[in-house]
FISEVO-103961 format. One line per 3 residues: number of its first residue (from 1); their letters; for each residue x, y, z of C-alpha. Coordinates in Angstrom, 1 decimal. Each point is the difference from the previous one (the first is absolute). Example, Ala and Ser with C-alpha at 12.3 -4.5 7.8 and 13.67 -1.06 7.14 Angstrom:
<sites>
1 = as = 12.3/-4.5/7.8 | 1.4/3.4/-0.7;
</sites>
This chain:
<sites>
1 = mpt = 0.0/0.0/0.0 | 1.2/3.6/-0.7 | -0.5/1.0/3.6;
4 = gkr = 3.2/-1.4/1.5 | -0.6/-1.8/3.3 | -3.4/1.5/0.5;
7 = rll = -3.0/-2.3/-0.3 | -2.6/1.0/-2.5 | -2.9/-2.3/-0.9;
10 = tcp = -1.5/-2.5/2.4 | -2.1/-3.1/-0.7 | -3.7/0.6/0.9;
13 = ncg = -0.3/-3.7/1.1 | 2.9/-0.3/2.4 | 1.8/3.4/0.2;
16 = gdl = 3.3/-1.3/-1.4 | 2.1/1.9/-2.4 | -1.6/0.1/-3.5;
19 = rpd = 2.6/0.2/-2.7 | -0.2/0.0/-3.8 | 1.7/-2.5/-2.3;
22 = aar = 2.6/1.2/-2.5 | -2.7/0.5/-2.7 | -2.3/1.8/2.4;
25 = trl = -2.8/-2.3/-0.9 | -0.5/-1.6/3.4 | 0.1/1.1/3.6;
28 = scp = 0.8/-2.7/2.6 | 0.9/-0.3/3.7 | 2.1/-2.6/1.8;
31 = sgh = -3.1/-1.9/1.1 | -0.8/-0.7/-3.6 | -2.9/2.3/-0.6;
34 = ryd = 0.1/1.2/-3.6 | -1.8/2.8/-1.9 | 0.3/0.0/-3.8;
37 = aak = -0.2/3.3/-2.0 | -2.9/0.5/-2.3 | 1.0/0.4/-3.6;
40 = qgy = -0.4/3.7/0.4 | 2.7/0.0/2.7 | -1.9/0.6/3.3;
43 = fnl = -0.3/-2.5/2.9 | -3.3/-0.8/1.7 | 0.9/-0.7/3.7;
46 = ltg = -3.7/-0.1/1.2 | -0.8/-3.5/1.0 | -3.1/-1.7/1.4;
49 = agt = -3.1/2.3/0.0 | 1.9/2.8/-1.7 | -1.5/3.4/1.0;
52 = kfq = -3.5/1.2/0.8 | 0.8/3.5/-1.4 | -1.1/0.9/-3.6;
55 = adt = 2.9/0.3/-2.3 | 0.2/2.4/-2.9 | -1.4/-1.6/-3.1;
58 = aam = 1.7/-0.2/-3.4 | -2.2/2.8/-1.3 | 0.9/2.3/3.0;
61 = vqa = 3.7/-0.7/-0.5 | -0.2/0.7/-3.7 | -1.7/3.3/0.8;
64 = rsa = 2.7/0.9/2.6 | 2.9/-0.9/-2.2 | -1.3/2.1/-2.9;
67 = fle = -0.7/3.0/2.3 | 3.4/-0.2/1.7 | 2.0/-0.6/-3.2;
70 = agh = -1.7/3.1/-1.5 | 2.0/2.0/2.6 | -2.8/1.6/2.0;
73 = yep = 1.5/-1.1/3.4 | 3.6/0.4/-1.1 | 0.6/3.0/2.3;
76 = lar = -1.0/-2.1/2.9 | 2.2/-2.9/-1.1 | 3.0/2.3/-0.4;
79 = rla = -0.5/1.6/3.4 | -0.5/-3.3/1.8 | 3.2/-1.3/-1.7;
82 = dla = 1.9/3.0/1.2 | -1.2/-0.6/3.6 | 1.0/-3.6/-0.2;
85 = aga = 3.4/0.9/-1.3 | 0.4/2.6/2.8 | -1.1/-2.4/2.6;
88 = saa = 2.6/-2.6/-1.0 | 2.8/2.4/-0.9 | 2.1/-1.1/3.0;
91 = dag = 0.0/-3.6/-1.0 | 3.3/-1.4/-1.3 | 1.1/-3.1/-1.8;
94 = tgp = -2.5/-1.7/-2.2 | -2.8/2.6/0.4 | -3.3/0.0/1.9;
97 = vll = -2.7/-2.6/0.0 | -3.4/1.4/-1.0 | -3.4/-1.5/0.7;
100 = dag = -3.3/1.2/-1.4 | -3.0/-1.3/1.9 | -2.9/0.2/-2.4;
103 = agt = 2.2/0.5/-3.0 | -2.5/-0.5/-2.8 | 1.7/0.1/-3.3;
106 = gyy = 3.3/1.1/1.5 | -0.2/3.5/-1.5 | 1.2/1.8/3.1;
109 = lre = 2.5/-2.6/1.2 | 1.7/0.0/-3.4 | 0.7/3.7/0.3;
112 = aeq = 1.1/-0.2/3.6 | 2.2/-3.0/-0.8 | 1.9/1.9/-2.7;
115 = aag = 0.3/3.3/2.1 | 1.2/-1.8/3.1 | 2.4/-2.4/-1.7;
118 = asv = -1.7/-2.9/1.8 | 1.7/-3.3/0.3 | -3.3/-1.8/-0.1;
121 = sva = -3.7/0.9/0.1 | -3.0/-2.0/1.1 | -3.5/0.7/-1.3;
124 = ldi = -3.0/-1.4/2.0 | -3.6/0.0/-1.3 | -3.0/-2.3/0.1;
127 = skf = -0.7/0.4/-3.7 | 1.8/-2.4/-2.3 | -1.1/2.2/-3.0;
130 = alr = 1.9/3.0/1.5 | 3.1/-2.1/0.9 | 0.3/-1.3/-3.6;
133 = raa = 0.8/3.5/-0.9 | 2.1/0.7/3.0 | 2.2/-3.0/-0.8;
136 = rvl = 0.7/1.4/-3.4 | 1.2/3.4/1.2 | 1.9/-1.4/3.0;
139 = pag = 2.2/-2.7/-1.6 | 2.5/0.0/2.9 | -2.7/0.1/2.7;
142 = fal = -2.6/-2.3/1.3 | -3.7/0.4/-0.8 | -2.0/-2.0/2.6;
145 = vwd = -3.7/-0.7/0.3 | -0.8/0.6/3.6 | -2.6/1.4/2.5;
148 = vwr = 1.6/2.9/1.9 | -2.3/-0.7/3.0 | 1.9/-3.3/0.6;
151 = plp = 3.5/-0.3/1.4 | 2.2/1.3/-2.9 | 2.3/-2.6/-1.7;
154 = lad = 3.1/2.1/0.9 | 2.5/-0.4/2.8 | 0.2/2.3/3.0;
157 = gaa = 1.8/3.3/-1.1 | 0.2/-1.1/-3.6 | -1.0/3.4/-1.6;
160 = dvl = 1.6/3.4/0.1 | -2.9/1.9/-1.6 | -3.6/-1.1/-0.2;
163 = lnv = -2.5/1.6/-2.5 | -3.7/0.0/0.7 | -1.9/1.8/-2.8;
166 = fap = -3.9/0.0/0.3 | 0.2/-3.4/1.7 | -0.8/-1.6/3.4;
169 = rns = 2.5/0.4/2.8 | 0.9/-2.8/2.3 | 1.9/2.0/2.6;
172 = aef = 1.3/-2.9/2.1 | 1.4/-1.8/-3.0 | 1.4/3.2/-1.5;
175 = lrv = 1.9/0.6/3.2 | 1.3/-3.5/0.1 | 1.3/-0.2/-3.5;
178 = lap = 1.6/3.5/0.0 | 3.6/0.2/1.1 | 0.6/2.1/3.1;
181 = ggv = -0.3/3.6/-1.2 | -1.6/-1.1/-3.2 | -2.4/2.4/-1.7;
184 = llv = -3.7/-0.6/-0.9 | -1.3/2.3/-2.8 | -3.8/0.2/-0.1;
187 = vtp = -2.0/1.6/-2.8 | -3.7/0.7/0.4 | -2.4/2.2/-2.0;
190 = lpg = -1.1/3.4/1.3 | -3.7/0.9/0.1 | 0.4/2.1/-3.2;
193 = hlq = 1.4/-2.9/-2.0 | -2.0/-0.6/-3.2 | -2.7/2.3/1.4;
196 = eir = -1.2/1.0/-3.5 | -1.0/-3.5/-0.9 | -0.9/-1.6/3.4;
199 = gla = -3.6/1.1/-0.1 | -0.1/-0.3/-3.8 | 0.9/-3.7/0.2;
202 = gml = -1.4/-1.0/3.4 | 3.4/-0.7/1.5 | 0.7/-0.6/3.7;
205 = eig = 0.6/3.2/2.0 | 3.3/0.7/1.8 | -0.1/0.7/3.8;
208 = sek = 1.4/3.4/1.1 | 2.0/-1.5/2.9 | 1.8/-2.7/-1.9;
211 = ear = 3.5/1.3/0.7 | -0.6/0.1/3.8 | -1.5/-3.5/-0.1;
214 = vaq = 3.1/-1.4/-1.7 | 2.3/1.3/2.7 | -2.4/-1.2/2.7;
217 = slg = -0.3/-3.5/-1.5 | 3.8/-0.5/-0.2 | 0.4/0.5/3.7;
220 = pef = 2.9/1.5/2.1 | 2.5/-2.5/-1.3 | 0.2/2.1/-3.2;
223 = eag = 1.4/3.5/0.4 | -1.7/2.4/-2.3 | 2.3/1.9/-2.3;
226 = pae = -0.5/2.6/-2.7 | -3.4/0.1/-1.8 | -0.8/1.8/-3.1;
229 = hle = -2.8/0.6/-2.5 | 0.3/-0.4/-3.7 | -2.8/1.6/-2.1;
232 = ytm = -0.2/0.8/-3.8 | -2.6/0.0/-2.8 | -0.2/-2.7/-2.6;
235 = alg = -1.6/0.4/-3.4 | -1.9/-3.3/-0.5 | -1.6/-1.3/-3.1;
238 = rtd = -3.0/-2.3/0.0 | 2.0/-3.2/0.1 | 2.1/1.4/2.9;
241 = ven = -3.1/0.7/2.0 | -1.4/-3.4/-0.6 | 3.3/-1.6/1.1;
244 = vvl = 0.4/2.0/3.2 | -3.6/-0.8/1.0 | 0.3/-3.7/-0.8;
247 = mgp = 3.5/-0.6/1.4 | -0.8/0.3/3.7 | -2.5/-1.1/2.6;
250 = sah = -2.8/1.9/-1.7 | 0.1/-2.5/-2.9 | -1.8/-2.5/2.2;
253 = hvd = -3.2/2.1/0.1 | 0.1/2.4/-3.0 | -2.3/-0.9/-2.9;
256 = pda = 2.2/0.2/-3.1 | -3.0/0.7/-2.2 | -1.2/2.8/2.2;
259 = lag = 3.5/1.4/0.1 | 0.2/-0.1/-3.8 | -3.3/1.9/-0.3;
262 = tld = 1.3/2.7/2.4 | 3.2/0.4/-1.9 | -1.9/0.3/-3.3;
265 = rte = -1.3/3.3/1.5 | 3.4/1.2/1.2 | 2.5/2.2/-1.8;
268 = fpl = 3.6/-1.1/-0.3 | 2.8/0.5/0.8 | -1.3/0.4/3.6;
271 = pvt = 2.2/1.8/2.6 | 0.2/-2.3/3.0 | 1.8/0.5/3.3;
274 = aaf = 2.6/-2.5/1.2 | 0.7/0.5/3.8 | 2.1/-2.3/2.1;
277 = alq = 1.4/-0.1/3.6 | 3.5/-1.5/0.3 | 0.8/-0.9/3.6;
280 = qfr = 3.3/-1.3/1.3 | 0.4/-2.1/3.1 | 3.2/-1.5/1.6;
283 = aad = 0.0/-3.4/1.7 | 1.3/0.0/3.6 | 3.7/-0.7/0.2;
</sites>
């Protein structure tokens, strides 16, 4: 492994070291548990009953990939990558280990990996459709199907920087897998995010106290660091609006036909607000 003597992945069955073979097509532990890579390059570590949570569908992932690759959230990706690089600037040797809990297609982790000069990166998500794409953009990393509410398949203190972008937060596990002094970077939407189309498309509302709830939920073991807001206006075409509506949780209850009818009566390009909170937390030494 490229992390020197530090342990990285752990077997979800027995907790032993999980290591790749030379071709990176299999992960195995000393007890004989094996996980073969799917042909797209990701590993499914969920066993037994899997997860009770609803994973992003292929259609949702396609919409997200198209929207992100169009560059609409590029300012966020760049800023998050800069923060990841700054958080790990003191690391020497082979470079920091990055973990993205709720990585989706790997869009943000890819940018952070390059900016920070990471030795290895790990993408966790419950959607195999998302991780098919993550595996393609993180050829030297590990894309793992996993439920972040379970004990994470990483060793204690394995990660130097942990990204959490619009995703659930398992504070106890985040604390365990971060190295002492490691940094957690959390991105959440501000109340004004996509405000021009939320009512238009029947999207879920964003609570006004979300930032405070993030800090509260993490607990005193995480020291709050600098926080900042990033806001700008996007010019979205019809396809962009369809994609941003159908790529997130709202996709589970929005009627695509009703959305199409509404967009038929809308003028494009449409100015739409992007508004994010970026919060930094440091794990206790």
